[in-house]
C-alpha positions in Angstrom: 64.5 -29.7 29.4 65.4 -27.4 26.1 64.5 -28.4 23.2 67.2 -29.2 20.2 66.4 -27.2 17.1 70.0 -27.8 15.2 72.0 -31.1 16.1 75.7 -30.5 16.1 77.6 -31.3 13.2 81.5 -31.7 12.2 83.3 -28.3 11.1 84.7 -30.4 8.1 82.1 -32.2 6.4 84.1 -35.0 5.4 85.2 -38.1 7.0 87.3 -38.9 4.3 90.4 -38.5 6.5 89.7 -41.2 8.5 92.1 -44.3 9.2 91.2 -47.6 7.3 91.5 -50.3 9.7 94.9 -52.4 9.1 93.0 -55.5 9.8 90.3 -55.0 7.6 92.8 -54.0 4.8 94.4 -57.3 5.7 91.0 -59.2 5.3 90.5 -57.7 1.9 87.7 -55.0 2.8 87.3 -52.2 1.5 84.3 -50.5 3.0 81.9 -50.9 6.0 79.3 -48.7 7.7 79.6 -47.4 11.3 76.9 -45.6 13.1 78.4 -43.8 15.9 76.6 -40.8 18.4 79.0 -38.1 19.1 78.3 -36.1 22.7 79.7 -32.3 22.1 80.5 -30.0 24.3 79.5 -26.2 23.9 82.5 -25.4 22.5 82.8 -28.2 20.2 84.9 -30.5 21.3 83.7 -34.4 21.5 83.1 -35.3 24.9 82.3 -38.8 24.2 81.6 -41.4 20.9 79.4 -44.3 20.8 79.3 -47.2 18.1 75.4 -47.8 17.7 76.3 -50.2 14.4 79.5 -51.4 12.7 78.4 -53.6 9.7 81.5 -55.7 10.0 82.6 -56.1 13.7 86.0 -57.4 14.5 88.0 -55.5 11.5 88.7 -52.4 13.5 85.9 -49.9 12.1 84.3 -49.0 15.2 87.5 -48.1 17.1 89.0 -46.3 14.5 85.7 -44.3 14.0 85.8 -43.3 17.8 89.5 -42.5 17.2 88.4 -40.1 14.3 85.6 -38.7 16.1 86.9 -37.7 18.7 90.2 -35.7 16.8 87.5 -33.7 15.3 85.8 -30.5 16.0 82.2 -29.8 15.7 79.5 -26.9 15.5 77.7 -27.7 18.7 73.9 -28.1 18.8 71.7 -25.3 19.4 68.5 -25.6 21.5 65.5 -23.3 21.4 66.0 -21.1 24.0 
């Protein structure tokens, strides 16, 4: 199995274009943390997104993070070969 020497990263480094969940706005929340893993194809397209952690579960942050990550394009990771 090849060893990854550079992980994939978003082509546009900012996540500021992601939507803020309506349920969170209605609840008066102004921030949250979501940790995701994005599986990226060799062409830089997202294939699958997994939510590993969501600080304020139940307000839609995880779902919005997945939608946002799936809309983006990425520089694919590189292996050592």
